[in-house]
DOLUM-373280 format. One line per field, with one value per atom (N, C-alpha, C): residue number from 1; y, z, x. Coordinates in Angstrom, 3 decimals. Each point is the difference from the previous one (the first is absolute). Layout:
N
nr [NUM/...]
py [Y/...]
pz [Z/...]
px [X/...]
//
This chain:
172
nr [1/1/1/2/2/2/3/3/3/4/4/4/5/5/5/6/6/6/7/7/7/8/8/8/9/9/9/10/10/10/11/11/11/12/12/12/13/13/13/14/14/14/15/15/15/16/16/16/17/17/17/18/18/18/19/19/19/20/20/20/21/21/21/22/22/22/23/23/23/24/24/24/25/25/25/26/26/26/27/27/27/28/28/28/29/29/29/30/30/30/31/31/31/32/32/32/33/33/33/34/34/34/35/35/35/36/36/36/37/37/37/38/38/38/39/39/39/40/40/40/41/41/41/42/42/42/43/43/43/44/44/44/45/45/45/46/46/46/47/47/47/48/48/48/49/49/49/50/50/50/51/51/51/52/52/52/53/53/53/54/54/54/55/55/55/56/56/56/57/57/57/58/58/58/59/59/59/60/60/60/61/61/61/62/62/62/63/63/63/64/64/64/65/65/65/66/66/66/67/67/67/68/68/68/69/69/69/70/70/70/71/71/71/72/72/72/73/73/73/74/74/74/75/75/75/76/76/76/77/77/77/78/78/78/79/79/79/80/80/80/81/81/81/82/82/82/83/83/83/84/84/84/85/85/85/86/86/86/87/87/87/88/88/88/89/89/89/90/90/90/91/91/91/92/92/92/93/93/93/94/94/94/95/95/95/96/96/96/97/97/97/98/98/98/99/99/99/100/100/100/101/101/101/102/102/102/103/103/103/104/104/104/105/105/105/106/106/106/107/107/107/108/108/108/109/109/109/110/110/110/111/111/111/112/112/112/113/113/113/114/114/114/115/115/115/116/116/116/117/117/117/118/118/118/119/119/119/120/120/120/121/121/121/122/122/122/123/123/123/124/124/124/125/125/125/126/126/126/127/127/127/128/128/128/129/129/129/130/130/130/131/131/131/132/132/132/133/133/133/134/134/134/135/135/135/136/136/136/137/137/137/138/138/138/139/139/139/140/140/140/141/141/141/142/142/142/143/143/143/144/144/144/145/145/145/146/146/146/147/147/147/148/148/148/149/149/149/150/150/150/151/151/151/152/152/152/153/153/153/154/154/154/155/155/155/156/156/156/157/157/157/158/158/158/159/159/159/160/160/160/161/161/161/162/162/162/163/163/163/164/164/164/165/165/165/166/166/166/167/167/167/168/168/168/169/169/169/170/170/170/171/171/171/172/172/172]
py [4.013/0.387/-1.065/-0.988/-1.006/-1.356/-0.881/-1.381/-0.069/-0.905/-0.260/-0.719/0.509/-0.596/-1.035/-1.017/-1.040/0.370/0.130/0.294/-1.215/-0.613/-1.167/0.473/-0.498/0.291/-0.684/0.691/-0.629/-1.271/-1.055/-1.277/-0.718/0.279/-0.590/-1.459/-0.492/-1.389/-0.729/-0.622/-0.845/0.752/1.221/0.741/0.903/0.261/0.845/1.442/0.642/1.401/0.883/1.049/1.069/-0.503/-0.992/-0.458/0.206/0.072/0.143/-1.195/-1.188/-1.197/0.131/0.535/0.201/1.034/1.050/1.062/-0.566/-0.761/-0.582/-1.027/-0.718/-0.983/0.681/1.129/0.737/0.395/0.419/0.361/-1.232/-1.115/-1.228/-0.543/0.250/-0.438/0.823/1.142/0.822/1.224/0.334/1.187/1.270/1.008/1.305/0.796/-0.225/0.730/-1.018/0.245/-0.813/0.924/-0.401/0.804/0.344/1.179/0.508/0.435/0.293/0.461/1.515/0.558/1.441/0.382/0.985/0.585/1.496/0.697/1.441/0.725/1.068/0.794/0.911/0.692/0.883/1.035/0.481/1.032/-0.585/-1.334/-0.629/-0.426/0.106/-0.384/-1.507/-0.704/-1.442/-0.259/-0.980/-0.407/-1.515/-0.557/-1.443/-0.363/-0.843/-0.445/-1.290/-1.062/-1.300/-0.035/0.364/-0.043/1.413/0.163/1.297/0.411/1.277/0.534/1.148/0.142/1.153/1.326/-0.034/1.224/0.542/-0.902/0.423/0.879/-0.201/0.769/1.420/0.200/1.305/0.711/-0.627/0.591/0.189/1.109/0.248/-0.724/-0.043/-0.592/0.672/1.310/0.743/-0.393/-0.127/-0.387/-1.440/-0.903/-1.390/-0.107/0.811/-0.061/0.461/0.606/0.439/-1.147/-1.110/-1.140/-0.707/-0.164/-0.574/-1.444/-0.733/-1.395/-0.189/1.083/-0.067/0.675/-0.783/0.539/-0.035/1.147/0.076/0.062/-0.998/-0.117/0.391/0.634/0.368/-1.178/-0.464/-1.047/0.593/-0.636/0.415/-0.872/0.348/-0.794/-1.466/-0.891/-1.424/-0.312/0.799/-0.166/1.354/0.010/1.244/0.191/1.228/0.335/-0.050/-0.197/-0.050/1.229/1.171/1.211/-0.037/-0.511/-0.105/-0.992/-1.045/-0.987/0.626/0.725/0.640/1.122/0.734/1.150/-0.274/-1.093/-0.453/1.030/0.683/1.007/1.078/0.465/1.008/-0.570/-1.246/-0.666/-0.059/-0.434/-0.128/1.348/1.029/1.335/0.483/-0.206/0.449/-0.731/-1.316/-0.808/0.351/0.116/0.316/1.409/0.931/1.378/0.044/-0.676/-0.024/-0.640/-1.102/-0.686/0.903/0.669/0.866/1.214/0.628/1.187/-0.322/-1.215/-0.380/-0.649/-0.077/-0.472/-1.503/-0.769/-1.451/-0.432/-1.148/-0.555/-0.622/-0.349/-0.622/-0.507/-0.886/-0.539/-1.476/-0.413/-1.404/-0.373/-0.842/-0.228/-1.458/-0.204/-1.305/-0.334/-1.198/-0.388/0.187/-0.184/0.116/1.430/0.977/1.400/0.634/-0.745/0.551/-0.236/1.086/-0.055/0.685/-0.312/0.571/1.526/0.593/1.460/0.635/-0.568/0.590/-0.263/-1.160/-0.315/1.008/0.235/0.940/1.408/0.438/1.342/0.116/-0.989/0.027/0.074/-0.820/0.008/1.340/0.580/1.317/1.039/-0.170/0.949/-0.392/-1.023/-0.412/-0.848/-0.591/-0.844/-1.474/-0.822/-1.446/-0.554/-1.205/-0.678/-1.424/-0.336/-1.350/-0.565/-1.304/-0.650/-1.182/-0.300/-1.146/-0.632/-1.121/-1.172/-0.869/-0.270/-0.649/-1.407/-1.017/-1.379/-0.893/0.501/-0.792/0.437/-0.988/0.291/0.949/-0.214/0.858/1.458/0.219/1.364/0.582/-0.835/0.463/0.468/-0.805/0.356/1.327/0.156/1.235/1.213/-0.097/1.151/0.274/-1.033/0.222/0.766/-0.420/0.705/1.456/0.243/1.368/0.899/-0.583/0.803/0.310/-0.844/0.176/-0.081/0.843/0.060/-1.096/-0.443/-1.084/-0.737/-1.318/-0.858/-0.775/0.137/-0.744/-1.296/-1.117/-1.309/-0.928/-0.920/-1.093/-1.130/0.181/-0.992/0.673/0.505/0.735/-0.862/-1.290/-0.848/-0.081/-0.085/-0.023/1.313/1.103/1.300/0.154/-0.441/0.069/-0.798/-1.207/-0.833/0.664/0.543/0.691/1.153/0.766/1.140/-0.450/-1.116/-0.535/-0.427/-0.663/-0.569/1.030/0.945/0.882/1.478/0.350/1.428/0.794/-0.653/0.694/0.349/-0.411/0.352/1.487/0.616/1.407/0.863/1.019/0.922/0.672/0.288/0.686/1.415]
pz [4.808/0.800/1.023/0.211/1.002/-0.599/0.847/-0.356/-1.007/-0.976/-0.924/0.749/-0.110/0.663/-0.896/0.619/-0.707/0.055/-1.175/-0.089/-0.598/0.789/-0.480/-0.877/-1.207/-0.880/0.575/0.033/0.511/-0.802/0.695/-0.689/-0.229/0.819/-0.208/0.428/0.620/0.469/-0.410/0.970/-0.311/0.031/0.532/0.138/-1.212/-0.310/-1.156/0.170/-1.124/-0.002/0.736/0.608/0.612/1.068/0.766/1.137/1.268/1.122/1.275/0.224/-0.368/0.165/-0.787/-1.214/-0.819/0.632/0.510/0.650/1.206/0.845/1.187/-0.381/-1.079/-0.458/-0.369/-0.675/-0.337/1.236/1.036/1.265/0.641/0.021/0.612/-0.735/-1.291/-0.771/0.326/0.655/0.403/-0.850/-0.868/-0.848/0.849/-0.426/0.668/-0.368/-1.213/-0.556/-0.671/0.029/-0.778/-1.012/-1.256/-1.092/0.287/-0.417/0.335/-1.252/0.191/-1.084/0.029/-1.059/-0.090/0.633/0.852/0.623/-0.253/0.417/-0.241/1.330/0.204/1.217/-0.065/1.086/0.128/-1.120/-0.455/-1.048/-1.412/-0.113/-1.319/-0.543/0.784/-0.456/0.160/-1.080/0.125/0.810/0.898/0.788/0.057/0.319/0.148/1.437/0.182/1.324/-0.173/0.726/-0.230/0.393/1.223/0.470/0.178/-0.092/0.288/1.417/0.188/1.304/0.335/1.265/0.369/-0.292/-0.059/-0.326/-1.385/-0.920/-1.366/-0.040/0.942/0.020/0.516/0.781/0.660/-0.285/-0.712/-0.219/-1.497/-0.316/-1.368/-0.206/-1.232/-0.322/0.824/0.044/0.730/1.476/0.594/1.408/0.210/-0.891/0.119/-0.128/-0.849/-0.248/1.214/0.977/1.219/0.984/-0.188/0.880/-0.399/0.939/-0.369/-0.476/0.388/-0.411/-1.321/-0.588/-1.305/-1.007/-0.946/-1.041/-1.312/-0.510/-1.243/-1.151/-0.863/-1.123/-1.288/-0.896/-1.298/-0.964/-0.570/-1.010/-1.306/-0.576/-1.306/-1.067/-1.268/-1.042/0.003/-0.289/-0.084/-1.201/-1.030/-1.204/-0.428/-0.576/-0.506/-1.457/-0.349/-1.396/-0.724/-1.321/-0.723/0.281/0.078/0.268/1.410/0.984/1.364/0.059/-0.805/-0.055/-0.602/-1.102/-0.661/0.836/0.691/0.789/1.483/0.482/1.355/1.050/-0.256/0.956/0.220/-1.070/0.129/0.735/-0.304/0.703/1.496/0.350/1.405/0.710/-0.630/0.603/0.220/-0.970/0.084/1.109/0.043/0.996/1.410/0.179/1.332/0.432/-0.909/0.321/0.406/-0.787/0.317/1.361/0.296/1.276/1.166/-0.142/1.095/0.166/-1.118/0.068/0.562/-0.254/0.467/1.391/0.611/1.370/0.196/-1.046/0.139/0.700/0.661/0.667/-1.008/-1.172/-0.998/-1.180/-0.771/-1.234/0.174/-0.508/-0.058/-1.470/-0.406/-1.419/-0.411/-1.206/-0.636/-0.209/0.372/-0.100/-1.415/-1.008/-1.386/-0.392/0.771/-0.353/0.874/0.946/0.967/-0.436/-0.056/-0.353/1.085/0.024/0.998/0.013/-1.154/-0.126/0.853/-0.024/0.764/1.498/0.348/1.409/0.585/-0.712/0.482/0.138/-0.991/0.042/1.131/0.135/1.063/1.368/0.221/1.289/0.257/-1.036/0.136/0.436/-0.457/0.327/1.286/0.702/1.253/-0.165/-1.175/-0.283/0.076/0.407/0.002/-1.348/-0.318/-1.227/0.360/-0.321/0.170/-1.386/-0.188/-1.282/0.227/-1.019/0.026/-1.372/-0.187/0.815/-0.440/0.899/-0.311/0.601/-0.868/0.473/-0.358/-0.810/-0.395/0.827/0.479/0.861/-0.664/-1.278/-0.674/-0.032/-0.176/0.025/1.407/1.004/1.386/0.285/-0.412/0.213/-0.677/-1.220/-0.747/0.725/0.491/0.674/1.358/0.685/1.250/-0.302/-1.042/-0.389/-0.381/-0.589/-0.404/1.192/1.163/1.175/0.147/-0.586/0.121/1.475/0.404/1.407/0.390/-0.925/0.275/-1.295/0.104/-1.144/0.318/-0.845/0.160/-0.793/0.663/-0.628/0.447/-0.886/0.371/0.646/0.080/0.620/1.086/1.046/1.027/0.740/0.163/0.698/-0.772/-1.325/-0.822/0.176/0.011/0.159/1.391/1.024/1.365/0.104/-0.555/0.027/-0.776/-1.155/-0.787/0.794/0.661/0.767/1.177/0.603/1.094/-0.506/-1.145/-0.528/-0.750/-0.662/-0.937/0.357/1.249/0.367/-0.627/-0.337/-0.605/-1.467/-0.584/-1.394/-0.156/1.081/-0.068/-0.285/-0.810/-0.317/1.269/0.057/1.186/0.098]
px [13.130/-1.140/-0.345/0.879/-0.277/-0.284/-0.513/-0.308/-1.143/0.125/-1.100/-1.114/-1.217/-1.147/-0.671/-0.567/-0.744/-1.475/-0.609/-1.434/-0.696/-0.879/-0.740/-1.153/-0.046/-1.125/-1.221/-1.127/-1.211/-0.256/-0.357/-0.184/1.314/1.020/1.327/0.073/-1.036/0.007/-1.258/-0.636/-1.162/-1.320/-0.013/-1.257/-0.256/-1.261/-0.337/0.512/0.276/0.437/-0.997/0.533/-0.799/-0.965/0.435/-0.786/0.814/-0.683/0.694/0.924/-0.439/0.829/1.299/-0.088/1.188/0.925/-0.598/0.760/0.762/-0.694/0.630/1.058/-0.244/0.973/1.318/-0.076/1.214/0.784/-0.700/0.648/0.628/-0.751/0.502/1.223/0.082/1.159/1.242/-0.199/1.135/0.221/-0.941/0.151/-0.037/0.746/-0.011/-1.241/-0.498/-1.139/-0.909/-1.289/-0.931/-0.661/0.014/-0.551/-1.448/-0.389/-1.330/-0.758/-1.277/-0.848/-0.125/-0.516/-0.193/-1.334/0.030/-1.187/0.040/-1.038/-0.074/-0.191/0.791/-0.109/-1.221/-0.255/-1.159/-0.074/1.157/0.021/0.063/-0.155/-0.034/1.344/1.061/1.329/0.187/0.378/0.234/1.265/-0.080/1.163/0.033/1.159/0.126/-0.326/-1.012/-0.408/-0.779/0.372/-0.615/-1.478/-0.299/-1.381/-0.533/-1.306/-0.587/0.382/0.202/0.362/-0.932/-0.383/-0.832/0.708/1.338/0.747/-0.383/-0.352/-0.334/-1.243/-0.895/-1.244/0.196/1.042/0.148/1.312/0.932/1.308/0.281/0.639/0.454/1.327/0.441/1.295/1.102/-0.008/1.036/-0.001/-1.162/-0.092/0.483/-0.379/0.445/1.514/0.584/1.432/0.802/-0.651/0.692/0.221/-0.725/0.189/1.287/0.945/1.295/-0.079/-1.046/-0.090/-0.747/-0.492/-0.650/0.920/0.491/0.861/-0.773/-0.330/-0.745/1.003/-0.083/0.929/-0.709/0.731/-0.553/0.172/-1.101/0.073/0.495/1.002/0.497/-0.674/0.126/-0.674/0.437/-0.952/0.324/0.887/-0.135/0.818/0.511/1.193/0.557/-0.405/-0.295/-0.229/1.342/0.004/1.279/0.886/-0.603/0.779/0.611/-0.746/0.528/1.157/-0.085/1.080/1.257/-0.171/1.141/0.594/-0.850/0.446/-0.265/0.584/-0.282/0.432/1.093/0.468/-1.058/-0.624/-1.059/-1.212/-0.354/-1.095/0.301/1.211/0.391/-0.072/0.526/-0.013/-1.428/-0.855/-1.384/-0.754/0.141/-0.702/0.477/1.301/0.543/-0.400/0.055/-0.402/-1.478/-0.849/-1.435/-0.260/0.676/-0.198/0.401/1.125/0.452/-0.902/-0.366/-0.856/-1.382/-0.481/-1.336/0.021/1.167/0.103/-0.017/0.287/0.037/1.284/-0.054/1.171/0.959/-0.512/0.850/-0.792/0.656/-0.567/-0.334/-1.138/-0.390/0.008/0.963/0.255/-0.170/-0.530/0.037/1.477/0.399/1.408/0.549/-0.841/0.455/0.369/-0.455/0.263/1.082/0.524/0.944/1.442/0.763/1.422/0.817/1.283/0.904/-0.057/-0.138/-0.015/-1.103/-1.193/-1.102/0.178/0.566/0.253/0.986/1.091/1.009/-0.571/-0.753/-0.573/-1.021/-0.863/-1.009/0.673/1.007/0.692/0.685/0.575/0.627/-1.031/-1.238/-1.074/-0.745/0.491/-0.627/-1.242/-0.183/-1.163/0.382/-0.947/0.189/-0.446/0.483/-0.422/-0.396/-1.250/-0.524/-0.280/0.229/-0.310/-0.935/-0.769/-0.922/-0.007/-0.471/-0.059/1.159/0.932/1.273/-0.017/-0.026/-0.126/1.180/0.923/1.178/1.206/0.756/1.150/1.001/0.280/0.976/-0.467/-1.299/-0.536/0.074/-0.287/0.115/1.415/0.978/1.412/0.338/-0.474/0.281/-0.570/-1.226/-0.615/0.649/0.451/0.732/1.290/0.719/1.241/-0.280/-1.163/-0.354/-0.314/-0.238/-0.318/-1.476/-0.855/-1.447/-0.389/-0.936/-0.402/-0.979/-0.842/-0.939/-0.301/-0.056/-0.296/-1.269/-1.021/-1.246/0.109/-0.353/0.129/-1.113/-0.363/-0.901/0.803/1.323/0.888/0.846/-0.670/0.752/1.020/-0.254/0.973/1.310/-0.086/1.202/0.776/-0.710/0.644/0.605/-0.707/0.525/1.299/-0.001/1.204/1.141/-0.305/1.016/0.616/-0.827/0.506/0.849/-0.327/0.819/1.383/0.010/1.243/0.834/-0.648/0.690/-0.064/0.038/-0.071/1.140/1.092/1.121/-0.227/-1.155/-0.294/-0.304/-0.466/-0.400/1.219/-0.199/1.084/0.506/1.296/0.542/-0.519]
//
């Protein structure tokens, strides 16, 4: 699905989490995306958006999703239930089907719950897969090889450098 994007976790540097300074710092570090907070659209649908926007007061989720620069991702569970772990294929199918049917651009997943199986299925269904929060180089390498579309990290400079040096890690 293309180049792996670097997503700076809010508070990835010297500034406090969820502040404009932190947001700008992520951009200055060279991240493609800066992690955002959950807000609610006019119709009550939760969406990921760092700062309040006037669009939230007047637009529904469906209307916001029409803007090409706003990608609404479906958050998956932070932890898998024992049954989801044992029957991961069914979990992956259910999550991907729900995301596509509900009009999401893709999945936003805790790195601990993301496996190659769900990445492949999501991509087959035209969905993106983002993972959070990945701060160890070995984990970054693994997710790049898996073909993850965006990796959120509190260490975006490490990820940027890894992507420069190791672009060949991505699956063909």
